[in-house]
C-alpha positions as CSV (number, residue, x, y, z in Angstrom):
1,M,120.4,75.8,112.3
2,K,119.7,76.3,108.6
3,K,120.8,79.6,107.1
4,H,117.7,79.9,104.9
5,I,114.2,78.6,105.4
6,Y,110.9,78.9,103.6
7,N,107.4,79.1,105.2
8,E,104.7,77.7,103.0
9,Q,101.9,79.2,105.1
10,N,102.8,82.8,104.3
11,D,104.9,82.1,101.2
12,L,108.0,83.9,102.6
13,H,111.7,83.1,102.6
14,Y,113.7,83.8,105.8
15,T,117.4,84.2,106.5
16,L,119.2,83.6,109.8
17,H,120.7,86.7,111.3
18,G,122.4,85.9,114.6
19,D,119.7,83.9,116.5
20,V,116.7,85.3,114.7
21,Y,115.2,84.5,111.3
22,L,114.2,87.7,109.4
23,P,112.0,87.7,106.3
24,D,113.7,88.5,103.0
25,L,111.7,91.6,101.9
26,A,112.4,94.1,99.3
27,A,110.9,97.6,98.6
28,P,109.4,98.2,95.2
29,E,111.6,99.8,92.7
30,N,109.5,102.9,91.8
31,K,107.1,104.1,94.4
32,Y,105.7,106.8,92.3
33,P,105.0,106.9,88.5
34,P,107.3,109.2,86.5
35,L,106.3,112.8,86.3
36,G,104.9,113.9,83.0
37,K,105.5,117.2,81.1
38,Y,103.2,119.2,83.3
39,G,104.4,117.7,86.5
40,M,108.0,118.7,85.7
41,M,106.8,122.2,84.8
42,R,105.0,122.5,88.1
43,R,108.0,121.2,90.0
44,T,110.2,123.8,88.3
45,Y,107.7,126.6,88.9
46,L,107.5,125.7,92.6
47,K,111.2,125.4,93.0
48,E,111.8,128.8,91.4
49,Q,108.9,130.8,92.7
50,F,108.1,129.2,96.1
51,P,111.2,127.4,97.4
52,A,109.9,127.1,101.0
53,H,106.7,125.4,99.8
54,Y,108.7,123.2,97.4
55,N,111.0,122.1,100.2
56,W,108.0,121.4,102.5
57,M,106.5,119.2,99.8
58,V,109.7,117.3,99.2
């Protein structure tokens, strides 16, 4: 059996793991955009003044 295959129908590459071909998928690098000045200020405020709420949000 081939170690790597390509499926043209769904445009995915697959790698053989044991007896099963699994798709070669990768998660995006940055899920969220970077925080701006006011986002960082809000995070610091919540962390200092409301730690329970901050931990719940994280």
